[in-house]
PAMIKOL-860888 format. One line per field, with one value per residue (C-alpha): x, y, z; residue number from 1. Coordinates in nm, 4 decimals, always signed. Layout:
<sites>
east = X, ...
north = Y, ...
up = Z, ...
resi = NUM, ...
</sites>
This chain:
<sites>
east = +6.9759, +6.6043, +6.5529, +6.2678, +5.9943, +6.1355, +6.1191, +6.4882, +6.7416, +7.1141, +7.3957, +7.7709, +8.0319, +8.4103, +8.6348, +9.0114, +9.1565, +9.5192, +9.6911, +10.0385, +10.0984, +10.4187, +10.4551, +10.7284, +10.7150, +10.8861, +10.7654, +10.8779, +10.7733, +10.8274, +10.7546, +10.7284, +10.8384, +10.7257, +11.0903, +11.1076, +11.3080, +11.1972, +11.2557, +11.2740, +11.2134, +11.2494, +11.1786, +11.2287, +11.0261, +10.9429, +10.7076, +10.5732, +10.2936, +10.1540, +9.8459, +9.6329, +9.3372, +9.0603, +8.6996, +8.4230, +8.0669, +7.7430, +7.3754, +7.1022, +6.7408, +6.4641, +6.0931, +5.9299, +5.5795, +5.4164, +5.5046, +5.8472, +6.1740, +6.5421, +6.8537, +7.2000, +7.4936, +7.8485, +8.1836, +8.5462, +8.8549, +9.2154, +9.5095, +9.8696, +10.0868, +10.4134, +10.5372, +10.8438, +10.8750, +11.1741, +11.2752, +11.5553, +11.5102, +11.6956, +11.5949, +11.7413, +11.6954, +11.7296, +11.7146, +11.4747, +11.5478, +11.7897, +11.7371, +11.6311, +11.4742, +11.7778, +12.0238, +11.7872, +11.7660, +12.1447, +12.1214, +12.1925, +12.5736, +12.5837, +12.8242, +12.6147, +12.2946, +12.5103, +12.5899, +12.2178, +12.1660, +11.9392, +11.9035, +11.9287, +11.9115, +11.6789, +11.4180, +11.3562, +11.0637, +10.9820, +10.7030, +10.5208, +10.1835, +9.8985, +9.5562, +9.2172, +8.8776, +8.5188, +8.1970, +7.8359, +7.4973, +7.1698, +6.8339, +6.5002, +6.1790, +5.8497, +5.4963, +5.2819, +4.8993, +4.7803, +4.9182, +5.2033, +5.3052, +5.6308, +5.9442, +6.2995, +6.6134, +6.9624, +7.2715, +7.6207, +7.9825, +8.3346, +8.6395, +8.9843, +9.3590, +9.6588, +10.0218, +10.2877, +10.6688, +10.8783, +11.1760, +11.2177, +11.5581, +11.6787, +11.9699, +11.9125, +12.1905, +12.1262, +12.3446, +12.4397, +12.6985, +12.9849, +13.1334, +13.4059, +13.1560, +13.2174, +12.9375, +12.8707, +12.7137, +12.5302, +12.3969, +12.1178, +12.0777, +11.7488, +11.7736, +11.4840, +11.2855, +10.9158, +10.6926, +10.3301, +9.9957, +9.6423, +9.3186, +8.9638, +8.6272, +8.2982, +7.9399, +7.6313, +7.2611, +6.9636, +6.5922, +6.3149, +5.9547, +5.6681, +5.3202, +5.0508, +4.8507, +4.5798, +4.5131, +4.8395, +5.0402, +5.3111, +5.5247, +5.8762, +6.0925, +6.4607, +6.7403, +7.1032, +7.3974, +7.7499, +8.0607, +8.3973, +8.7635, +9.0957, +9.4236, +9.7463, +10.0743, +10.3945, +10.7351, +11.0259, +11.3728, +11.7167, +11.9621, +12.2816, +12.6032, +12.5776, +12.7818, +12.6961, +12.8524, +12.5296, +12.3379, +12.5781, +12.5802, +12.2010, +12.0244, +11.6733, +11.6004, +11.8752, +11.7726, +11.8398, +11.5942, +11.7119, +12.0690, +12.1352, +11.9828, +12.1625, +11.9687, +12.2954, +12.2882, +11.9450, +11.7434, +11.3919, +11.3035, +11.0927, +10.9829, +10.8615, +10.7112, +10.3685, +10.0399, +9.7212, +9.3719, +9.0751, +8.7149, +8.3872, +8.0210, +7.7873, +7.4174, +7.1243, +6.7884, +6.5528, +6.1808, +6.0080, +5.6718, +5.5967, +5.3321, +5.3076, +5.0325, +5.0562, +5.2374, +5.3713, +5.6048, +5.7447, +5.9405, +6.0352, +6.2311, +6.5161, +6.7628, +6.9852, +7.3330, +7.5483, +7.9021, +8.1444, +8.5112, +8.8065, +9.1774, +9.4731, +9.8094, +10.1205, +9.9283, +9.7937, +9.4198, +9.2415, +8.8657, +8.6700, +8.3406, +8.0105, +7.9628, +7.5892, +7.4970, +7.1335, +7.0448, +6.7299, +6.6336, +6.3861, +6.2936, +6.0551, +5.9386, +5.6801, +5.5634, +5.3936, +5.2815, +5.4129, +5.6886, +5.8280, +5.9201, +6.1207, +6.3458, +6.4655, +6.7099, +6.8667, +7.1317, +7.3188, +7.5796, +7.8697, +8.2063, +8.5052, +8.8636, +9.0845, +9.3470, +9.6370, +9.4753, +9.4702, +9.8086, +10.0371, +10.3463, +10.5610, +10.5693, +10.9330, +10.8976, +10.9549, +11.2258, +11.1405, +10.7505, +10.6896, +10.3325, +10.1666, +9.8158, +9.6090, +9.4236, +9.2098, +9.0316, +8.6532, +8.4204, +8.3083, +7.9572, +7.8365, +7.5227, +7.4285, +7.1188, +7.0381, +6.7508, +6.6820, +6.4370, +6.3613, +6.1588, +6.1380, +5.9010, +5.8746, +5.7258, +5.9816, +6.2665, +6.3528, +6.5230, +6.6416, +6.7942, +6.8910, +7.0820, +7.1825, +7.3801, +7.5230, +7.7369, +7.8652, +8.1118, +8.0974, +8.4457, +8.6172, +8.9636, +9.2132, +9.5801, +9.7997, +10.1554, +10.4777, +10.8512, +11.1472, +11.4736, +11.6162, +11.3241, +11.1526, +10.7635, +10.5485, +10.1914, +9.9086, +9.5278, +9.2893, +8.9208, +8.8980, +8.6508, +8.3439, +8.3846, +8.1313, +8.0787, +7.8225, +7.7576, +7.5102, +7.4697, +7.2433, +7.1916, +6.9867, +6.9286, +6.7257, +6.6480, +6.6627, +6.3155, +6.2414, +6.6105, +6.8426, +7.0405, +7.0092, +7.2029, +7.3256, +7.4703, +7.6286, +7.7002, +7.8507, +7.9605, +8.0962, +8.2219, +8.4025, +8.5491, +8.7883, +9.0716, +9.3814, +9.6221, +9.9779, +10.2520, +10.5256, +10.8725, +11.1193, +10.8537, +10.5559, +10.2719, +10.1625, +10.0194, +9.8273, +9.8669, +10.0100, +9.7601, +9.5179, +9.2849, +8.9866, +9.1243, +9.1231, +9.3682, +9.5058, +9.7726, +9.7687, +9.7483, +9.4394, +9.4756, +9.1302, +9.0887, +8.8006, +8.7592, +8.5216, +8.4960, +8.3005, +8.2765, +8.0482, +8.0375, +7.8121, +7.8128, +7.5847, +7.5058, +7.3857, +7.1961, +7.0085, +6.9798, +7.3126, +7.5345, +7.6263, +7.8571, +7.8959, +8.0779, +8.2158, +8.2881, +8.4163, +8.4789, +8.5868, +8.7302, +8.8692, +8.9484, +9.1009, +9.1517, +9.3649, +9.3414, +9.5746, +9.4974, +9.6517, +9.4592, +9.6685, +9.3918, +9.5587, +9.8775, +10.2441, +10.5056, +10.6510, +10.9900, +11.0379, +11.2004, +10.8896, +10.6628, +10.8479, +10.8386, +10.4521, +10.4032, +10.6061, +10.4158, +10.0868, +10.1485, +10.4786, +10.6347, +10.9339, +10.9415, +11.3078, +11.5240
north = +14.4602, +14.4474, +14.5105, +14.5403, +14.5828, +14.3397, +14.0598, +14.0345, +13.9946, +14.0574, +14.0024, +13.9626, +13.8283, +13.8337, +13.6005, +13.6132, +13.2950, +13.2336, +12.9808, +12.8886, +12.5445, +12.4376, +12.0509, +11.8755, +11.5145, +11.1957, +10.8635, +10.5025, +10.1726, +9.8021, +9.5806, +9.2163, +9.0084, +8.6678, +8.5366, +8.6175, +8.9238, +9.2735, +9.6033, +9.9112, +10.2512, +10.5972, +10.9239, +11.2875, +11.5249, +11.8967, +12.0618, +12.4156, +12.4999, +12.8515, +12.9121, +13.2209, +13.2742, +13.5056, +13.4097, +13.6141, +13.5241, +13.6543, +13.5464, +13.6392, +13.5370, +13.6347, +13.5620, +13.5886, +13.4952, +13.2964, +12.9906, +13.0630, +13.1671, +13.1138, +13.1125, +13.1768, +13.1520, +13.1647, +13.1672, +13.2430, +13.1477, +13.2503, +13.1302, +13.0653, +12.8757, +12.6989, +12.4114, +12.2527, +11.8868, +11.7468, +11.4394, +11.2138, +10.8546, +10.5403, +10.1775, +9.8732, +9.5038, +9.2465, +8.8769, +8.6631, +8.6379, +8.9594, +9.1935, +9.4813, +9.7165, +9.6948, +9.7653, +10.0515, +10.2082, +10.2666, +10.5331, +10.6092, +10.6334, +10.2885, +10.0668, +9.7795, +9.9556, +10.0724, +9.7303, +9.6730, +9.9592, +9.8683, +10.2101, +10.5746, +10.9250, +11.2215, +11.3777, +11.7336, +11.8418, +12.2049, +12.3492, +12.6517, +12.6560, +12.8942, +12.7951, +12.9408, +12.7823, +12.8891, +12.6962, +12.7799, +12.6634, +12.7671, +12.6501, +12.6943, +12.6130, +12.5814, +12.5027, +12.3388, +12.4043, +12.2051, +12.2279, +11.9846, +11.9431, +12.0936, +12.0861, +12.1835, +12.1869, +12.2601, +12.2882, +12.3270, +12.3396, +12.3367, +12.4392, +12.4688, +12.4696, +12.4274, +12.4834, +12.3368, +12.3852, +12.1895, +12.0139, +11.6245, +11.5695, +11.2709, +11.0622, +10.6926, +10.4788, +10.1119, +9.8742, +9.5203, +9.2624, +9.1672, +8.8243, +8.9214, +9.0337, +9.4158, +9.6524, +9.7840, +10.1231, +10.2055, +10.5737, +10.6857, +11.0471, +11.1921, +11.5470, +11.6342, +11.9376, +11.8824, +12.0919, +11.9838, +12.1247, +11.9870, +12.1029, +11.9793, +12.0272, +11.9019, +11.9845, +11.8324, +11.8598, +11.7291, +11.7202, +11.6527, +11.6165, +11.5830, +11.4584, +11.4519, +11.1327, +11.2256, +11.1126, +11.2699, +11.0592, +11.1880, +11.0456, +11.1892, +11.1148, +11.2452, +11.2165, +11.3343, +11.3342, +11.4468, +11.4721, +11.5302, +11.5298, +11.5599, +11.6169, +11.6069, +11.6745, +11.6041, +11.6856, +11.5574, +11.6444, +11.5153, +11.7678, +11.8272, +11.7132, +11.8586, +11.8848, +11.5961, +11.7507, +11.9308, +11.6032, +11.3985, +11.7048, +11.7732, +11.8676, +11.9486, +12.3214, +12.3324, +12.4916, +12.2836, +12.3208, +12.5499, +12.5908, +12.2225, +12.1720, +12.2251, +12.3162, +12.3015, +11.9358, +11.8425, +11.5778, +11.4615, +11.1433, +10.9407, +10.7039, +11.0019, +11.2078, +11.1395, +11.2617, +11.1349, +11.1949, +11.0620, +11.1041, +10.9867, +10.9976, +10.9315, +10.9002, +10.8603, +10.7538, +10.7578, +10.6942, +10.7542, +10.7380, +11.0014, +11.0217, +11.3834, +11.4276, +11.6472, +11.4003, +11.1584, +11.1962, +10.8915, +10.8242, +10.4878, +10.4728, +10.3504, +10.4559, +10.2997, +10.4278, +10.3487, +10.5002, +10.4973, +10.5694, +10.6285, +10.6647, +10.7353, +10.7180, +10.7913, +10.6931, +10.3626, +10.3485, +10.1827, +10.1539, +9.9168, +10.0006, +10.0993, +9.9961, +9.9659, +9.9960, +9.9768, +10.2156, +10.1918, +10.4726, +10.5528, +10.8213, +10.8279, +11.1308, +11.0461, +11.2789, +11.0558, +11.3607, +11.7142, +11.5615, +11.2567, +11.1887, +10.9440, +10.9948, +10.7166, +10.7873, +10.5568, +10.7025, +10.5120, +10.6843, +10.5819, +10.7343, +10.7326, +10.6764, +10.9967, +11.0830, +10.9914, +10.6561, +10.5805, +10.7165, +10.4038, +10.5826, +10.5472, +10.8353, +10.8636, +11.1679, +10.9534, +10.7000, +10.4513, +10.4664, +10.4268, +10.4223, +10.3979, +10.4061, +10.1314, +10.2348, +9.9300, +10.0525, +10.0321, +10.2868, +10.2143, +10.2233, +10.3496, +10.2599, +10.4548, +10.3962, +10.6491, +10.6791, +10.9276, +10.8866, +11.2151, +11.2762, +11.6345, +11.7518, +12.1255, +12.1815, +11.9806, +12.0558, +11.6862, +11.5779, +11.2359, +11.1819, +10.8315, +10.8102, +10.4643, +10.4770, +10.1925, +10.2123, +9.9649, +10.0170, +9.7874, +9.7372, +9.9925, +10.1168, +9.9774, +9.9504, +9.6549, +9.6794, +9.4806, +9.5547, +9.4786, +9.3371, +9.6982, +9.7971, +9.9985, +10.0001, +9.9730, +10.0432, +10.0640, +10.0805, +9.8128, +9.7271, +9.5101, +9.3329, +9.5177, +9.7395, +9.7985, +10.0476, +10.1538, +10.4043, +10.4424, +10.7869, +10.8669, +11.2062, +11.2756, +11.5998, +11.5673, +11.8515, +11.7720, +11.8478, +12.2062, +12.3256, +12.5025, +12.1750, +11.9058, +11.6015, +11.5516, +11.2415, +11.1753, +10.8199, +10.7095, +10.3501, +10.2577, +9.9653, +9.9424, +9.6563, +9.7007, +9.5007, +9.5639, +9.3407, +9.2463, +9.0887, +8.8828, +8.9921, +8.8734, +8.6451, +8.8644, +8.6288, +8.7920, +8.5714, +8.8792, +9.0320, +9.3740, +9.4778, +9.2652, +9.3811, +9.2401, +9.4076, +9.0873, +9.0154, +8.6620, +8.4948, +8.7378, +8.8001, +8.9663, +9.2192, +9.2731, +9.5271, +9.5562, +9.8460, +9.8936, +10.2301, +10.3584, +10.6991, +10.8589, +11.1930, +11.3112, +11.6504, +11.8404, +12.1906, +12.4807, +12.7638, +13.0679, +13.4164, +13.5263, +13.2299, +12.9149, +12.6177, +12.2424, +11.9592, +11.7147, +11.3573, +11.1382, +10.7760, +10.6057, +10.2706, +10.1554, +9.7965, +9.7224, +9.3781, +9.2693, +8.9471, +8.8370, +8.5286, +8.3782, +8.3135, +8.0548, +7.9148, +8.0549, +8.2491, +8.1575, +8.2953, +8.5781, +8.7275, +9.1110, +9.0977, +8.9042, +9.1750, +9.4302, +9.2401, +9.1922, +9.5610, +9.6722, +9.4209, +9.5520, +9.9349, +9.9944, +10.1612, +10.0439, +10.0492, +10.1955, +9.9800
up = +10.6658, +10.5834, +10.1989, +9.9435, +10.2100, +10.4618, +10.1990, +10.1802, +10.4757, +10.3973, +10.6388, +10.6552, +10.8828, +10.9299, +11.1261, +11.2119, +11.3667, +11.4642, +11.6669, +11.7971, +11.9389, +12.1043, +12.1971, +12.3986, +12.4299, +12.5571, +12.4536, +12.5545, +12.3947, +12.4313, +12.1653, +12.2158, +11.9148, +11.8133, +11.8422, +12.1878, +12.1630, +12.3029, +12.1159, +12.3282, +12.1614, +12.3193, +12.1444, +12.2331, +12.0421, +11.9955, +11.7545, +11.6634, +11.4588, +11.3457, +11.1678, +11.0775, +10.8673, +10.7552, +10.6999, +10.4920, +10.4843, +10.3416, +10.3985, +10.1831, +10.2457, +10.0014, +10.0290, +9.6922, +9.8204, +10.1210, +9.9429, +9.7783, +9.9406, +9.8898, +10.1181, +9.9766, +10.2067, +10.0415, +10.2450, +10.1608, +10.3598, +10.3371, +10.5467, +10.5818, +10.8277, +10.9047, +11.1186, +11.2646, +11.3842, +11.5475, +11.7147, +11.8613, +11.8609, +11.9988, +11.9563, +12.1296, +12.0978, +12.3642, +12.3301, +12.5181, +12.8877, +12.9092, +13.1786, +12.9422, +13.1980, +13.4330, +13.1353, +13.0111, +13.3550, +13.3568, +13.1034, +12.7397, +12.8231, +12.9578, +12.7424, +12.7713, +12.6515, +12.3643, +12.2596, +12.2247, +11.9722, +11.6876, +11.5497, +11.6457, +11.4789, +11.4311, +11.2189, +11.1114, +10.8993, +10.8306, +10.6000, +10.5011, +10.3370, +10.2033, +10.1254, +10.0405, +10.0235, +9.9146, +9.9993, +10.0536, +9.9593, +9.7906, +9.9241, +9.7612, +9.9476, +9.7756, +9.9128, +9.6555, +9.6711, +9.9807, +10.3413, +10.3927, +10.0262, +10.0115, +9.7674, +9.8724, +9.6675, +9.7962, +9.6005, +9.7891, +9.6593, +9.8152, +9.6357, +9.7934, +9.7365, +9.9628, +9.8532, +10.0742, +10.0427, +10.3012, +10.3973, +10.5169, +10.6741, +10.8744, +10.9897, +11.0678, +11.2238, +11.1688, +11.3757, +11.3085, +11.4239, +11.2213, +11.1957, +11.4386, +11.6947, +11.6170, +11.5907, +11.2366, +11.1828, +10.8475, +10.8381, +10.6158, +10.5289, +10.3850, +10.2784, +10.0716, +9.9406, +9.8888, +9.6573, +9.6889, +9.5804, +9.6535, +9.5104, +9.5884, +9.4426, +9.5379, +9.4445, +9.5557, +9.5415, +9.7496, +9.6538, +9.9144, +9.8122, +10.0935, +10.0122, +10.2811, +10.2741, +10.5277, +10.8862, +10.9922, +10.7619, +10.5068, +10.2372, +10.1895, +9.8745, +9.8517, +9.6205, +9.7010, +9.4533, +9.5365, +9.2944, +9.4428, +9.3176, +9.4960, +9.3004, +9.4681, +9.2859, +9.5039, +9.3543, +9.6078, +9.5333, +9.6849, +9.7841, +9.5895, +9.7495, +10.1209, +10.4333, +10.6762, +10.9811, +11.0996, +11.0771, +11.2834, +11.5362, +11.5471, +11.8546, +11.9172, +11.8335, +11.5599, +11.2318, +10.9224, +10.6503, +10.3760, +10.5258, +10.4981, +10.1597, +9.8245, +9.5275, +9.3038, +9.1792, +9.3221, +9.1595, +9.1472, +9.3661, +9.1471, +9.4216, +9.6664, +9.3970, +9.2887, +9.1158, +9.2688, +9.1474, +9.3504, +9.2229, +9.3812, +9.2979, +9.5841, +9.5510, +9.8249, +9.7099, +9.9958, +10.0692, +10.4170, +10.5734, +10.8437, +11.1192, +11.2715, +11.5718, +11.8786, +12.1225, +11.8526, +11.5623, +11.3646, +11.0592, +10.8935, +10.5737, +10.3732, +10.1334, +9.8586, +9.8699, +9.5531, +9.5740, +9.2707, +9.3347, +9.1184, +9.1753, +8.9441, +9.0922, +8.8629, +8.5479, +8.7189, +8.7549, +9.0253, +8.9707, +9.1983, +9.0307, +9.2168, +9.5789, +9.6932, +10.0479, +10.2056, +10.4701, +10.6690, +10.8818, +11.1619, +11.4069, +11.6877, +11.9222, +12.1784, +12.4613, +12.7496, +12.9088, +13.0198, +13.2121, +13.0109, +12.6607, +12.4582, +12.1551, +11.9097, +11.6137, +11.3524, +11.1175, +10.8238, +10.6004, +10.3642, +10.3840, +10.1415, +10.2286, +10.2358, +9.9766, +10.2156, +10.2646, +9.9102, +9.8329, +9.7665, +9.7876, +10.0981, +10.3550, +10.4750, +10.6991, +10.9911, +10.9078, +11.1951, +11.1337, +10.7505, +10.6084, +10.2767, +10.1374, +9.9773, +9.6485, +9.6735, +9.9689, +9.9588, +10.1323, +10.4810, +10.6144, +10.9611, +11.1712, +11.4628, +11.7034, +11.9726, +12.2436, +12.4941, +12.7810, +12.9928, +13.2909, +13.4274, +13.6968, +13.6689, +14.0144, +14.2243, +13.9662, +13.9681, +13.6549, +13.4907, +13.1725, +13.0319, +12.6732, +12.5255, +12.2052, +11.9758, +11.6611, +11.4228, +11.1259, +10.8334, +10.6513, +10.8678, +10.7710, +10.9996, +11.0208, +10.9283, +11.0401, +11.0927, +11.1923, +10.9815, +11.1279, +11.1657, +11.4098, +11.1676, +11.1764, +10.8416, +10.8311, +10.5627, +10.5830, +10.4968, +10.5289, +10.8456, +11.0489, +11.1807, +11.4727, +11.7623, +12.0365, +12.2749, +12.5457, +12.8307, +13.0147, +13.3086, +13.4640, +13.7779, +13.9591, +14.2861, +14.5243, +14.8844, +15.0391, +15.0470, +15.0970, +14.8653, +14.8352, +14.5683, +14.4739, +14.1080, +13.9459, +13.6197, +13.5342, +13.2067, +13.0862, +12.7422, +12.5539, +12.2053, +12.0106, +11.7169, +11.5503, +11.3318, +11.1523, +11.3069, +11.0777, +11.2212, +11.2723, +11.0088, +10.8586, +10.7479, +10.6716, +10.3445, +10.0645, +9.9288, +10.2788, +10.1635, +9.9182, +9.6726, +9.4104, +9.5859, +9.9062, +10.1094, +10.3688, +10.4413, +10.6552, +10.9330, +11.3227, +11.4119, +11.7191, +11.8725, +12.1367, +12.3865, +12.6123, +12.9027, +13.0765, +13.3645, +13.5113, +13.7791, +13.9261, +14.1990, +14.3668, +14.6185, +14.4863, +14.6972, +14.5360, +14.6278, +14.4960, +14.6639, +14.6362, +14.4523, +14.5716, +14.5446, +14.6951, +14.4289, +14.4331, +14.1484, +14.0633, +13.7367, +13.6016, +13.2892, +13.1551, +12.8150, +12.6947, +12.3998, +12.2091, +11.9350, +11.7410, +11.4134, +11.1059, +10.9255, +10.7002, +10.4035, +10.2893, +10.2598, +10.5066, +10.3031, +10.3740, +10.3939, +10.0478, +9.9093, +10.0525, +9.8899, +9.5565, +9.5892, +9.6572, +9.3540, +9.1374, +9.2247, +9.2470, +9.0295, +9.3298, +9.5297, +9.9184, +10.0037, +10.1926
resi = 1, 2, 3, 4, 5, 6, 7, 8, 9, 10, 11, 12, 13, 14, 15, 16, 17, 18, 19, 20, 21, 22, 23, 24, 25, 26, 27, 28, 29, 30, 31, 32, 33, 34, 35, 36, 37, 38, 39, 40, 41, 42, 43, 44, 45, 46, 47, 48, 49, 50, 51, 52, 53, 54, 55, 56, 57, 58, 59, 60, 61, 62, 63, 64, 65, 66, 67, 68, 69, 70, 71, 72, 73, 74, 75, 76, 77, 78, 79, 80, 81, 82, 83, 84, 85, 86, 87, 88, 89, 90, 91, 92, 93, 94, 95, 96, 97, 98, 99, 100, 101, 102, 103, 104, 105, 106, 107, 108, 109, 110, 111, 112, 113, 114, 115, 116, 117, 118, 119, 120, 121, 122, 123, 124, 125, 126, 127, 128, 129, 130, 131, 132, 133, 134, 135, 136, 137, 138, 139, 140, 141, 142, 143, 144, 145, 146, 147, 148, 149, 150, 151, 152, 153, 154, 155, 156, 157, 158, 159, 160, 161, 162, 163, 164, 165, 166, 167, 168, 169, 170, 171, 172, 173, 174, 175, 176, 177, 178, 179, 180, 181, 182, 183, 184, 185, 186, 187, 188, 189, 190, 191, 192, 193, 194, 195, 196, 197, 198, 199, 200, 201, 202, 203, 204, 205, 206, 207, 208, 209, 210, 211, 212, 213, 214, 215, 216, 217, 218, 219, 220, 221, 222, 223, 224, 225, 226, 227, 228, 229, 230, 231, 232, 233, 234, 235, 236, 237, 238, 239, 240, 241, 242, 243, 244, 245, 246, 247, 248, 249, 250, 251, 252, 253, 254, 255, 256, 257, 258, 259, 260, 261, 262, 263, 264, 265, 266, 267, 268, 269, 270, 271, 272, 273, 274, 275, 276, 277, 278, 279, 280, 281, 282, 283, 284, 285, 286, 287, 288, 289, 290, 291, 292, 293, 294, 295, 296, 297, 298, 299, 300, 301, 302, 303, 304, 305, 306, 307, 308, 309, 310, 311, 312, 313, 314, 315, 316, 317, 318, 319, 320, 321, 322, 323, 324, 325, 326, 327, 328, 329, 330, 331, 332, 333, 334, 335, 336, 337, 338, 339, 340, 341, 342, 343, 344, 345, 346, 347, 348, 349, 350, 351, 352, 353, 354, 355, 356, 357, 358, 359, 360, 361, 362, 363, 364, 365, 366, 367, 368, 369, 370, 371, 372, 373, 374, 375, 376, 377, 378, 379, 380, 381, 382, 383, 384, 385, 386, 387, 388, 389, 390, 391, 392, 393, 394, 395, 396, 397, 398, 399, 400, 401, 402, 403, 404, 405, 406, 407, 408, 409, 410, 411, 412, 413, 414, 415, 416, 417, 418, 419, 420, 421, 422, 423, 424, 425, 426, 427, 428, 429, 430, 431, 432, 433, 434, 435, 436, 437, 438, 439, 440, 441, 442, 443, 444, 445, 446, 447, 448, 449, 450, 451, 452, 453, 454, 455, 456, 457, 458, 459, 460, 461, 462, 463, 464, 465, 466, 467, 468, 469, 470, 471, 472, 473, 474, 475, 476, 477, 478, 479, 480, 481, 482, 483, 484, 485, 486, 487, 488, 489, 490, 491, 492, 493, 494, 495, 496, 497, 498, 499, 500, 501, 502, 503, 504, 505, 506, 507, 508, 509, 510, 511, 512, 513, 514, 515, 516, 517, 518, 519, 520, 521, 522, 523, 524, 525, 526, 527, 528, 529, 530, 531, 532, 533, 534, 535, 536, 537, 538, 539, 540, 541, 542, 543, 544, 545, 546, 547, 548, 549, 550, 551, 552, 553, 554, 555, 556, 557, 558, 559, 560, 561
</sites>
């Protein structure tokens, strides 16, 4: 609506969004251990997820004068959902030199395969949630006296809450060989109810001032500040005495949840209950010089980016202080002529670890893949460089576009993992070595003479390099491998992954006023290289028990056996 003599525009919007996702999957994995043995794992899983939500929005723009205007845009979201995740798993261990593929191929009922059991069982997770969110921004634009001198101020907010009630249920059978050669089975039952609530608040402001310097030069100063806080309170309860028969007879599709959980006699699980508070204060103090003319626009500047984080987990405070980053920034737009132009961009930004990455409480929802967070994680910094070169002949309709991108992440958050002797995988996040990626993309469209045919080509090549940390089976090289207050990782094996990808697609389209068709042709290739090497410059070989002790010393929490 146009109000107040066309000085005010008022609008609104509504969106309903719902989804149902069903997934069925079978996975098979071979893990080669440092002692020469091989761990085979297969998993059959099903999942169902339902969500629906409502979004209401308002947009208000008001022009006070030729020099002053505001834009106000709030939004409100409400939603709910539920999910079910189930899996059946089996793991087998074969000694070095055994024909594990031949034995496995004979099927799950083969006696010889059963003699190699490491573990088997099931997982069943069910949850229901409800959530709300409100976010928006208020933008003030002000021209100050002379052309080119401007001031803009922006304030934005984001408030949200999510309530989750769920069940975590599983049976894990661990197998070992007794002194008489017999197979010993040790079942572990998990039957838990989870009551969790997460609230998030953030508010930020950005102030930008532009001053004309003359001869097409401008000076821009900017200041951004953002405060955010996330609070998660999770209460986990162990069921009272319950019937184990449904657990032993579980099949995919069975409904356990509340039917198998007994509230009478339930007890709070102190290890898997937690209260976590994450708070951060991010600032960006920038200064840039700009040049703007008809065919050339350029910007060169830099920003100081201090970031302060605070984490409180179960009354234990982790405060790494303020981390400073320096972010140069650059942009260039140049039009060679009416047919050709070039664009260059550089971006840099600092990002915070998520709440789950900072949570040092073990996640046992999957009994064979256990994960925990690291409260000593530092923010990571991303650099991105992009260039675009374009040529377009508007008379012949010949077009060529070339894009080259490069990315680097400093102190990226990567995974450190290891297996225990029962085939269970543990993982937690750490700040790792720098990661790199690059991409080259070329698009050409060339008409064939004066016909209605043309040749189009899209070629893409990419490269990436990243790393993770791998612990040795049965002899986790720890030192301060698990977590240290200065967030260093020593005495580990580094798993570097390099990936090269190439893809090309060509087609000959035919087009006139009455019909359209094309003849396609495609080719692609992919090469992935893995390199694992040991850093034994420091650190003492630690047993699994010592790693658990180290973790308890640093966090006050215990990794369940």
